[in-house]
C-alpha positions as CSV (number, residue, x, y, z in Angstrom):
1,M,-0.1,-0.1,0.0
2,R,1.4,3.4,-1.0
3,I,0.3,6.7,0.5
4,R,-1.3,7.9,-2.8
5,D,-3.6,4.8,-2.9
6,L,-5.2,5.7,0.4
7,P,-7.9,5.3,1.6
8,Y,-8.1,1.6,1.7
9,P,-10.9,-0.1,-0.2
10,D,-11.5,-2.1,2.8
11,P,-9.6,-1.5,6.1
12,G,-10.2,-5.1,7.2
13,D,-11.7,-6.6,10.3
14,P,-9.4,-5.6,13.2
15,D,-8.5,-7.9,16.2
16,V,-9.8,-5.8,19.2
17,R,-9.5,-8.4,22.1
18,S,-6.7,-6.0,23.4
19,G,-4.5,-3.1,22.5
20,S,-1.5,-5.2,21.9
21,R,-3.5,-7.6,19.7
22,L,-4.7,-4.4,17.7
23,M,-1.1,-3.4,17.0
24,L,-0.1,-6.8,16.2
25,W,-2.9,-7.0,13.7
26,L,-1.9,-3.7,12.2
27,W,1.7,-4.9,11.7
28,R,0.5,-8.2,10.0
29,S,-1.8,-6.1,7.9
30,Q,1.1,-4.3,6.2
31,L,3.6,-7.0,6.2
32,G,4.8,-6.2,2.9
33,G,5.7,-2.6,3.9
34,Q,7.3,-3.9,7.2
35,L,9.5,-6.4,5.5
36,K,10.7,-3.5,3.1
37,A,11.5,-1.3,5.9
38,L,13.4,-4.1,7.7
39,A,15.4,-4.8,4.6
40,W,16.4,-1.1,4.0
41,G,17.0,-0.6,7.7
42,T,19.3,-3.8,7.8
43,L,21.2,-2.4,4.8
44,H,21.5,1.1,6.2
45,M,22.8,-0.1,9.5
46,A,25.0,-2.9,8.3
47,A,26.6,-0.3,6.0
48,V,27.2,2.0,9.0
49,A,28.6,-0.8,11.0
50,S,31.0,-1.7,8.4
51,F,32.7,1.6,8.1
52,P,35.0,0.7,11.0
53,L,36.2,-2.2,9.1
54,A,37.1,0.1,6.2
55,V,38.8,2.7,8.5
56,G,40.9,-0.1,10.2
57,M,41.9,-1.3,6.7
58,A,42.9,2.2,5.7
59,V,44.9,2.6,9.1
60,Q,46.6,-0.8,8.8
61,A,47.5,0.0,5.1
62,A,49.0,3.3,6.1
63,T,51.0,1.7,8.8
64,E,52.4,-1.1,6.5
65,R,52.7,1.5,3.7
66,S,50.5,-0.8,1.3
67,G,49.2,1.3,-1.6
68,D,46.8,-1.5,-3.0
69,R,45.2,-2.0,0.3
70,L,44.8,1.7,0.8
71,V,43.0,1.9,-2.5
72,L,40.9,-1.1,-1.5
73,A,40.0,0.6,1.8
74,G,39.0,3.8,-0.1
75,A,36.8,1.9,-2.7
76,L,35.0,0.1,0.2
77,T,34.4,3.5,1.9
78,V,32.8,4.9,-1.2
79,A,30.6,1.8,-1.6
80,L,29.6,1.9,2.0
81,G,28.8,5.5,1.7
82,L,26.5,4.8,-1.2
83,A,24.9,2.0,0.7
84,V,24.2,4.2,3.6
85,T,22.7,6.9,1.5
86,V,20.4,4.5,-0.3
87,G,19.4,2.6,2.7
88,D,18.8,5.7,4.9
89,T,16.7,7.3,2.2
90,M,14.6,4.3,1.4
91,L,14.3,3.3,5.0
92,H,12.9,6.7,5.9
93,R,10.4,6.4,2.9
94,A,9.3,3.0,4.0
95,A,9.0,4.0,7.6
96,V,7.0,7.2,7.0
97,T,4.7,5.1,4.6
98,N,4.2,2.5,7.4
99,W,3.4,5.0,9.8
100,I,0.8,7.0,7.7
101,T,-0.8,3.9,6.3
102,A,-1.3,2.4,9.9
103,A,-2.7,5.5,11.2
104,A,-5.0,5.9,8.0
105,R,-6.3,2.2,8.5
106,V,-7.2,2.9,12.2
107,Q,-8.8,6.3,11.2
108,Q,-10.9,4.5,8.6
109,L,-11.9,1.8,11.1
110,L,-13.0,4.5,13.5
111,A,-15.0,6.4,10.9
112,R,-16.7,3.1,10.1
113,R,-17.4,2.1,13.5
114,T,-18.7,5.7,14.2
115,A,-21.0,5.7,11.2
116,A,-22.3,2.2,12.3
117,L,-23.2,3.2,15.8
118,G,-24.3,6.7,15.0
119,A,-25.7,8.7,18.1
120,A,-25.6,5.6,20.1
121,L,-21.7,5.7,20.2
122,T,-21.5,8.6,22.7
123,R,-24.0,6.9,25.0
124,R,-21.8,4.0,25.3
125,V,-18.3,5.6,25.1
126,A,-17.4,9.2,26.3
127,A,-17.2,11.7,23.5
128,G,-13.9,12.9,24.8
129,E,-12.5,9.4,24.5
130,V,-13.6,9.1,20.7
131,V,-12.1,12.5,20.0
132,A,-8.7,11.4,21.8
133,V,-8.6,8.1,19.7
134,S,-9.4,9.8,16.3
135,T,-6.8,12.6,17.0
136,G,-3.7,11.9,19.0
137,D,-4.0,8.2,19.6
138,I,-3.8,7.2,16.0
139,E,-0.4,9.0,15.6
140,K,1.0,7.0,18.6
141,I,-0.3,3.7,17.3
142,G,1.2,4.4,13.9
143,W,4.6,5.4,15.7
144,F,4.9,2.0,17.4
145,V,3.8,0.0,14.3
146,E,6.4,1.7,12.3
147,A,9.1,1.6,14.9
148,V,8.9,-2.3,15.0
149,S,10.7,-2.7,11.6
150,R,13.6,-0.3,12.5
151,F,13.9,-2.0,15.9
152,G,14.0,-5.3,14.0
153,A,16.8,-3.9,11.8
154,A,18.7,-2.7,14.8
155,S,18.5,-6.0,16.5
156,L,19.7,-8.0,13.7
157,T,22.6,-5.5,13.1
158,T,23.6,-5.6,16.7
159,A,23.7,-9.4,16.7
160,G,25.6,-9.4,13.6
161,V,28.1,-7.0,14.7
162,C,28.6,-8.9,18.1
163,A,29.0,-12.3,16.2
164,A,31.4,-10.6,13.7
165,L,33.6,-9.3,16.6
166,V,33.7,-12.5,18.2
167,V,35.1,-14.0,15.0
168,Y,37.3,-11.1,14.1
169,E,38.9,-10.7,17.6
170,P,37.5,-13.2,20.1
171,L,38.6,-11.7,23.4
172,L,37.5,-8.1,22.5
173,G,34.3,-9.5,20.9
174,A,33.3,-11.4,24.0
175,V,33.8,-8.3,26.0
176,V,31.6,-6.3,23.7
177,T,28.9,-8.9,23.6
178,L,28.8,-9.3,27.4
179,G,28.7,-5.3,27.7
180,V,25.8,-5.2,25.2
181,L,23.9,-7.8,27.2
182,A,24.6,-6.0,30.5
183,L,23.4,-2.8,29.1
184,V,20.0,-4.3,27.9
185,A,19.7,-6.2,31.3
186,A,20.1,-2.8,33.1
187,V,17.7,-0.8,31.1
188,L,14.8,-3.5,31.0
189,P,13.8,-3.1,34.8
190,L,13.6,0.5,34.4
191,L,10.8,0.2,31.6
192,P,7.8,-0.9,33.5
193,P,7.9,1.8,36.1
194,A,8.5,4.3,33.4
195,T,5.4,3.0,31.6
196,R,3.3,3.2,34.8
197,R,4.4,6.8,35.4
198,A,3.5,7.8,31.9
199,D,0.1,6.1,32.2
200,A,-0.6,7.9,35.4
201,Q,0.4,11.3,33.9
202,R,-2.0,10.6,31.0
203,A,-4.8,9.9,33.2
204,K,-4.3,13.0,35.3
205,A,-4.0,15.0,32.2
206,G,-7.3,13.4,30.9
207,R,-9.1,14.5,34.1
208,A,-7.7,18.0,34.0
209,T,-8.9,18.4,30.4
210,E,-12.4,17.3,31.2
211,L,-12.6,19.5,34.0
212,A,-11.3,22.3,31.8
213,A,-14.0,21.5,29.2
214,D,-16.7,21.6,31.9
215,T,-15.7,24.8,33.1
216,V,-15.7,26.4,29.9
217,A,-19.1,25.0,28.9
218,G,-20.5,26.2,32.1
219,L,-18.8,29.3,32.6
220,R,-21.9,31.5,32.3
221,V,-23.8,29.4,34.8
222,L,-20.8,29.4,37.2
223,R,-20.5,33.1,36.9
224,G,-24.3,33.3,37.8
225,I,-23.9,31.3,41.0
226,G,-20.5,32.7,42.0
227,G,-18.7,29.4,41.5
228,E,-16.2,30.5,38.9
229,E,-13.3,30.7,41.3
230,L,-14.1,27.3,42.9
231,F,-13.9,25.6,39.5
232,L,-10.9,27.4,38.5
233,G,-9.3,26.4,41.8
234,R,-10.1,22.8,41.1
235,Y,-8.6,23.1,37.6
236,R,-5.3,24.7,39.1
237,R,-5.0,21.8,41.5
238,A,-5.6,19.3,38.7
239,S,-3.1,21.0,36.5
240,Q,-0.4,21.0,39.3
241,E,-0.9,17.1,39.7
242,V,-0.4,16.9,36.0
243,R,2.8,19.0,36.2
244,R,4.1,16.7,39.0
245,A,3.3,13.6,37.2
246,A,5.0,14.9,34.2
247,V,8.1,15.6,36.1
248,R,8.0,12.2,37.7
249,T,7.9,10.6,34.3
250,A,10.6,12.7,32.9
251,R,12.9,11.8,35.8
252,M,12.3,8.1,34.9
253,W,13.3,8.6,31.2
254,S,16.1,10.8,32.1
255,L,17.4,7.8,34.4
256,I,17.0,5.5,31.2
257,D,18.9,8.1,29.3
258,A,21.7,8.4,31.8
259,V,22.0,4.5,31.9
260,Q,22.3,4.5,28.1
261,V,25.2,7.1,28.2
262,V,27.1,5.8,31.1
263,L,27.1,2.0,30.6
264,P,28.1,2.4,26.9
265,G,30.8,4.8,28.0
266,V,32.1,2.4,30.6
267,L,32.1,-0.3,27.9
268,L,34.0,1.9,25.6
269,I,36.7,2.7,28.1
270,A,37.1,-1.1,28.9
271,V,37.4,-1.9,25.4
272,V,39.9,0.7,24.7
273,W,42.0,-0.2,27.6
274,L,41.9,-3.9,26.9
275,G,42.6,-3.2,23.3
276,A,45.6,-0.9,24.0
277,R,47.3,-3.6,26.2
278,L,46.7,-6.3,23.6
279,A,48.2,-3.8,20.9
280,L,51.3,-3.2,23.2
281,E,51.7,-7.0,23.5
282,G,51.5,-7.4,19.8
283,T,48.5,-9.5,20.0
284,V,46.3,-7.3,18.2
285,A,47.4,-4.9,15.1
286,V,46.6,-1.3,15.3
287,G,44.1,-1.4,12.5
288,E,42.1,-4.3,14.2
289,L,42.0,-2.1,17.5
290,V,40.6,0.9,15.5
291,T,38.1,-1.4,13.9
292,V,36.9,-2.8,17.3
293,Y,36.8,0.7,18.8
294,G,34.6,1.9,15.7
295,A,32.3,-1.1,16.0
296,V,31.7,-0.3,19.8
297,T,31.0,3.2,18.8
298,F,28.5,2.1,16.3
299,L,26.6,0.0,18.8
300,L,25.5,3.1,20.7
301,F,23.3,4.0,17.8
302,P,21.1,0.8,17.6
303,L,20.9,0.8,21.4
304,R,19.1,4.0,21.2
305,L,16.5,2.4,18.9
306,F,16.0,-0.1,22.0
307,Q,14.9,3.0,24.1
308,E,12.7,4.3,21.2
309,I,10.7,1.1,21.0
310,A,10.2,1.1,24.7
311,M,9.0,4.7,24.6
312,A,6.8,3.9,21.5
313,Y,5.1,0.9,23.3
314,S,4.7,2.9,26.5
315,F,2.8,5.7,24.8
316,S,0.9,3.6,22.1
317,R,-0.5,0.9,24.4
318,P,-2.9,2.9,26.1
319,S,-3.8,4.6,22.9
320,A,-4.4,1.1,21.3
321,E,-6.4,0.0,24.3
322,R,-8.8,3.0,23.8
323,A,-9.1,2.4,20.1
324,A,-9.8,-1.4,20.8
325,R,-12.6,-0.5,23.1
326,V,-14.2,1.9,20.5
327,L,-13.7,-0.6,17.6
328,A,-15.0,-3.4,19.7
329,L,-18.5,-1.9,19.9
330,S,-21.1,-3.4,17.6
331,R,-24.9,-3.2,16.8
332,G,-25.1,-7.0,18.0
333,T,-23.4,-10.2,18.2
334,R,-23.1,-10.4,14.4
335,T,-20.5,-8.1,12.9
336,D,-21.7,-5.2,10.7
337,A,-19.8,-7.0,7.9
338,A,-21.7,-10.1,8.2
339,V,-25.2,-8.4,8.4
340,A,-24.2,-6.4,5.2
341,R,-23.2,-9.7,3.6
342,D,-26.2,-11.8,4.7
343,G,-29.0,-9.5,5.8
344,A,-32.0,-8.8,3.7
345,R,-31.6,-5.8,1.4
346,V,-35.3,-5.3,0.8
347,L,-36.4,-2.2,2.7
348,P,-38.6,-3.5,5.6
349,D,-42.1,-1.9,6.0
350,G,-45.1,-2.5,8.4
351,D,-45.8,-2.2,12.0
352,L,-42.9,-1.1,14.3
353,Y,-42.8,-3.2,17.4
354,D,-40.5,-3.2,20.5
355,P,-40.6,-6.6,22.3
356,V,-38.9,-5.1,25.3
357,S,-41.7,-2.5,26.1
358,G,-44.5,-3.9,24.1
359,L,-44.7,-0.6,22.3
360,L,-46.5,-1.0,18.8
361,A,-46.6,1.8,16.3
362,P,-49.1,0.6,13.5
363,A,-47.9,1.4,9.9
364,G,-49.0,4.6,8.5
365,S,-50.2,6.2,11.8
366,L,-49.0,8.9,14.1
367,T,-48.3,7.3,17.4
368,A,-47.4,9.4,20.4
369,V,-45.4,8.0,23.3
370,V,-45.6,9.3,26.9
371,C,-43.0,8.3,29.4
372,G,-42.8,9.3,33.1
373,D,-39.1,9.3,32.8
374,P,-37.4,11.4,30.3
375,D,-34.2,9.2,30.3
376,E,-36.5,6.2,29.7
377,A,-37.9,8.0,26.5
378,G,-34.4,8.4,25.2
379,R,-33.5,4.9,25.6
380,L,-36.8,3.7,24.0
381,A,-36.4,6.1,21.0
382,E,-32.8,4.7,20.6
383,R,-34.1,1.1,20.6
384,L,-36.7,2.0,17.9
385,G,-34.0,3.1,15.7
386,G,-32.2,-0.4,16.0
387,H,-29.6,0.7,18.5
388,G,-29.0,-0.9,21.9
389,T,-31.1,-4.1,20.9
390,G,-30.0,-7.4,19.6
391,P,-28.3,-10.5,21.1
392,G,-25.2,-8.6,21.9
393,T,-27.0,-6.3,24.4
394,G,-29.3,-9.0,26.0
395,A,-32.4,-7.2,24.5
396,P,-34.4,-8.6,21.5
397,S,-34.2,-6.6,18.3
398,V,-37.0,-4.0,17.4
399,L,-39.2,-5.5,14.6
400,L,-40.3,-3.6,11.5
401,G,-42.8,-5.5,9.5
402,G,-41.7,-8.5,11.3
403,V,-38.1,-8.0,10.3
404,A,-35.4,-7.6,13.1
405,L,-33.7,-4.4,12.5
406,D,-30.3,-5.6,13.7
407,E,-30.5,-8.5,11.0
408,V,-30.6,-6.1,8.0
409,P,-27.7,-4.0,6.7
410,L,-27.0,-0.9,8.4
411,E,-27.8,1.4,5.5
412,T,-31.3,-0.5,5.0
413,A,-32.1,-0.1,8.6
414,R,-31.2,3.8,8.6
415,T,-33.1,4.2,5.5
416,A,-36.2,2.7,6.9
417,V,-36.1,4.4,10.5
418,L,-34.9,7.9,11.2
419,V,-34.5,8.9,14.8
420,Q,-34.3,12.6,15.6
421,D,-32.7,13.0,19.1
422,K,-33.9,15.4,21.8
423,D,-30.8,17.5,21.1
424,P,-30.1,17.3,17.5
425,V,-26.9,18.7,15.9
426,L,-27.0,21.3,13.1
427,L,-23.6,21.1,11.2
428,S,-22.0,24.2,10.0
429,G,-22.6,25.2,6.4
430,T,-25.4,26.9,4.4
431,L,-29.1,26.0,4.9
432,E,-29.2,24.4,1.6
433,E,-26.4,22.1,2.5
434,L,-28.0,21.3,5.8
435,L,-31.2,20.2,3.9
436,D,-29.2,18.2,1.5
437,V,-29.8,14.8,2.8
438,P,-30.5,11.4,1.3
439,S,-34.3,11.4,0.7
440,S,-37.3,9.9,-1.3
441,G,-37.7,13.2,-3.0
442,A,-41.3,13.3,-1.9
443,V,-40.8,16.4,0.5
444,A,-39.4,19.4,-1.1
445,P,-37.3,21.7,1.3
446,G,-39.8,24.5,1.0
447,R,-42.6,22.2,2.1
448,A,-40.5,20.9,5.1
449,L,-39.6,24.2,6.2
450,E,-43.2,25.4,6.1
451,A,-44.5,22.5,8.0
452,A,-41.7,23.2,10.6
453,R,-42.8,26.8,10.8
454,C,-39.3,28.0,9.9
455,G,-40.5,31.4,8.5
456,D,-38.8,33.4,11.1
457,V,-35.6,31.4,10.8
458,L,-35.4,32.1,7.2
459,A,-35.9,35.9,7.9
460,A,-33.4,35.8,10.5
461,L,-30.8,34.2,8.3
462,A,-31.5,36.8,5.5
463,R,-31.2,39.6,7.9
464,A,-27.8,38.4,9.2
465,G,-26.1,39.0,5.8
466,G,-23.6,36.9,4.1
467,A,-26.1,35.4,1.8
468,P,-25.7,36.0,-1.9
469,G,-28.6,38.0,-3.1
470,G,-30.3,37.8,0.3
471,D,-31.3,34.1,-0.4
472,P,-31.7,32.7,3.1
473,M,-30.9,29.1,1.8
474,R,-27.4,30.3,0.9
475,A,-26.9,31.9,4.2
476,R,-24.5,30.2,6.5
477,I,-25.3,28.5,9.7
478,T,-22.7,28.7,12.5
479,E,-21.2,25.6,14.3
480,R,-24.0,23.6,16.0
481,G,-26.4,26.6,15.1
482,R,-25.3,28.5,18.0
483,S,-26.4,31.9,16.5
484,L,-30.0,30.4,16.7
485,S,-32.4,30.0,19.5
486,G,-33.2,26.6,20.8
487,G,-36.7,26.6,19.3
488,Q,-35.2,27.7,15.8
489,R,-32.7,24.9,16.0
490,Q,-35.3,22.4,16.8
491,R,-37.5,23.4,13.8
492,L,-34.7,23.3,11.4
493,A,-33.7,19.8,12.6
494,L,-37.4,18.8,12.0
495,A,-37.4,20.2,8.7
496,R,-34.3,18.2,7.8
497,S,-36.1,15.0,9.1
498,L,-39.1,15.8,6.9
499,V,-37.1,16.2,3.9
500,A,-35.5,12.8,4.6
501,D,-39.0,11.2,4.4
502,P,-38.2,8.0,5.9
503,R,-40.7,5.0,6.1
504,V,-40.5,5.4,10.0
505,L,-39.6,8.7,11.7
506,V,-39.1,8.9,15.4
507,L,-39.1,12.1,17.1
508,D,-38.0,12.6,20.6
509,E,-39.3,15.9,22.0
510,P,-39.2,17.8,18.7
511,T,-41.1,20.9,20.1
512,S,-39.8,21.1,23.7
513,A,-38.4,24.6,23.2
514,V,-41.1,26.0,20.9
515,D,-44.0,28.2,22.2
516,S,-47.5,26.6,22.3
517,H,-49.0,28.5,19.3
518,T,-46.1,27.3,16.9
519,E,-46.2,24.0,18.6
520,A,-49.9,23.4,17.5
521,R,-49.3,24.5,14.0
522,V,-46.4,22.2,13.8
523,A,-48.3,19.2,15.0
524,D,-51.0,19.8,12.4
525,A,-48.5,20.1,9.6
526,L,-46.7,17.0,10.8
527,R,-49.9,15.0,10.7
528,R,-50.6,16.2,7.1
529,L,-47.2,15.9,5.8
530,R,-46.6,12.4,7.3
531,A,-49.9,11.1,6.2
532,G,-49.6,7.3,5.2
533,R,-46.1,7.2,6.9
534,T,-45.3,5.8,10.2
535,T,-44.5,8.6,12.8
536,V,-43.7,8.1,16.4
537,V,-43.4,11.1,18.6
538,F,-42.1,11.2,22.3
539,S,-43.7,14.0,24.0
540,S,-46.1,15.0,27.0
541,S,-47.6,17.9,25.3
542,P,-51.3,17.9,25.1
543,L,-51.1,19.7,21.7
544,L,-49.0,16.9,20.1
545,L,-51.0,14.2,21.9
546,D,-54.3,15.4,21.1
547,R,-53.5,15.2,17.2
548,A,-52.0,11.6,17.5
549,D,-53.9,8.5,16.1
550,R,-53.0,6.8,19.1
551,V,-51.2,7.5,22.4
552,V,-49.0,4.9,24.3
553,F,-48.3,5.5,28.0
554,V,-45.0,3.7,29.0
555,S,-44.5,3.1,32.7
556,G,-41.8,1.1,34.3
557,G,-40.2,0.3,30.9
558,E,-43.5,-1.4,29.6
559,A,-46.5,-0.2,27.6
560,A,-49.0,0.3,30.4
561,A,-52.1,1.8,28.4
562,V,-52.9,2.6,24.9
563,G,-55.8,4.8,23.5
564,T,-56.4,8.3,22.5
565,H,-55.3,11.4,24.4
566,R,-58.8,12.2,25.7
567,E,-59.3,8.5,26.6
568,L,-56.2,8.1,28.6
569,L,-56.6,11.5,30.1
570,A,-59.9,10.3,31.6
571,D,-59.2,6.8,32.5
572,E,-55.4,6.5,33.4
573,P,-54.3,8.4,36.5
574,G,-50.5,7.9,36.0
575,Y,-50.9,9.3,32.3
576,R,-52.9,12.3,33.6
577,A,-50.2,13.1,36.2
578,V,-47.4,13.0,33.7
579,V,-49.4,15.2,31.1
580,T,-50.7,17.6,33.6
581,R,-47.1,18.4,34.7
582,G,-46.2,18.8,30.9
583,T,-49.0,21.3,30.4
584,G,-47.7,23.3,33.3
585,G,-44.3,23.5,31.8
586,D,-45.0,24.2,28.3
587,D,-45.0,28.1,28.7
588,D,-41.8,27.9,30.9
589,G,-40.0,26.0,28.2
590,A,-41.3,28.1,25.5
591,D,-38.8,29.7,23.1
592,T,-39.1,33.4,23.8
593,A,-37.3,34.0,20.6
594,D,-40.4,32.5,18.6
595,T,-42.3,35.9,18.8
596,A,-42.4,36.0,14.9
597,D,-44.5,32.8,15.0
598,E,-47.0,34.5,17.4
599,D,-47.3,37.3,15.2
600,E,-47.9,35.1,12.3
601,L,-50.7,33.3,14.2
602,A,-52.3,36.7,14.9
603,A,-52.1,37.4,11.2
604,D,-53.7,34.0,10.4
605,A,-56.5,34.9,12.9
606,A,-57.3,38.1,11.2
607,G,-57.7,36.3,7.9
608,S,-54.2,36.9,6.5
609,R,-51.9,34.2,5.5
610,G,-49.1,36.0,7.4
611,P,-45.6,36.4,6.1
612,R,-44.5,33.6,3.6
613,H,-41.4,33.6,1.7
614,E,-41.4,33.4,-2.0
615,W,-38.7,30.6,-1.9
616,M,-41.2,28.5,0.0
617,E,-44.0,29.1,-2.7
618,E,-41.5,28.2,-5.4
619,S,-40.3,25.0,-3.6
620,A,-43.7,23.8,-2.8
């Protein structure tokens, strides 16, 4: 695999049983590139290690005044120089390719897993962990996978040099070999403590980052209650803990560096001292002594790679563990690849049924669901979308027309059922791009915007400027729609869902931040626009409940009562208690920015159609 061939047509099925197994799988997945890096690295280091031989030959030739041997030493030096140049260049090329392709493979796997899980991902894994894996962690994982081949080349070259020294000069070679083994034995016990300290530092840094993010996100609230200094003090203490942990980690790695400087220096002194004695005794020639000295000096280079591989593993192992945890998540016991291969590709249709709660949404009807617990409503909405169910979770799959959603390909399930969360996300871009979603084409953006009562949103976007020709559809929406009110964001998200026109649309509190007048008209428009389509709305608002074909009251995780809004209000005390509280809170939760909708309602009451954008007329 070359960099220009990225992305992978298929990144593969990773081994996610542990972080170490994931890194081993990555190494095997690019075995060809690893062998190339190993070969070029061995050539490079072997050529560097052979330079002392050429220098020793030149010194010995000068001592013996042999012109032919001096020329031979010079030719060998030139050849070794070319080998070093080619080997180093190609090693760097292969190593960087391995690094980037390994990181790209993990990134593709994470993107595939994120797309497969959707909004359920952040319910099963912290959002900060997902961001950490997809940014810094993939670089660390790629670093270790790439460093393995260079470490292998260093190990082979070191073993070769020691063996050659034993053959070339047995006594000095034995001393060098024993010294190298002693150096490795001295460093190995220091690596586990260094790894533990590095892990502790990363954990403290993660907690400090979470605290800082929480403080920034809630800064307005903290200032309102006078808790700003309290949280800043907590962050200061957390940052000091990170600093102390970083110092402890640096001390350990400094100790390892010191050992790798002192012990090779002692070895070099011992070799020079012993070699000088042997040279004075006439046992070793001057050129041979120079060769041995140069070989010992070379060994300091591959030994540094031993420290690098230890550091790479120390930093990449926690990253690989996090990546493995995310990649191990799935929709059920069957892998997504197996479902895509074996699942039915016919788009299922019919009644939507949840075996866990007993909730039934008949095909083509508007079903409202009332839950006493808002968290329970969110979990139920997630299940209806095919998440959090299946044999891998211990809960049976939701059925659509008798077909289990976790047994059909993900793309088919997503096309059939669309779930709009309680807090939908608006991506930055133009309004036209926001509404450019996969759809049946039956609902034009203009009709969807009108049904969601987005007239004031279009007017606000047009007034904000930046839209060519004053066209609100070409106006840009800021990140997550922060320039809009809560009700405006909700209604734009509802319009996006209506444009998609899925067979089953699940809405979780779609009008909780909208004033009651606008909510009533949205409910009427939703009923008209979704006629013949299955729609499930989670809400406790009487304005929505009264317009539903049937209402299901869920209590204790099970469907406790079914009927119309008025029937349940009269016959079910638990339902009446929940809906009464919802009625009392409607005005409190209303979007005060939606005054334009109230003006429009007044205009309708006076017989006028109210403000209506020409763009809506054309699109409709």
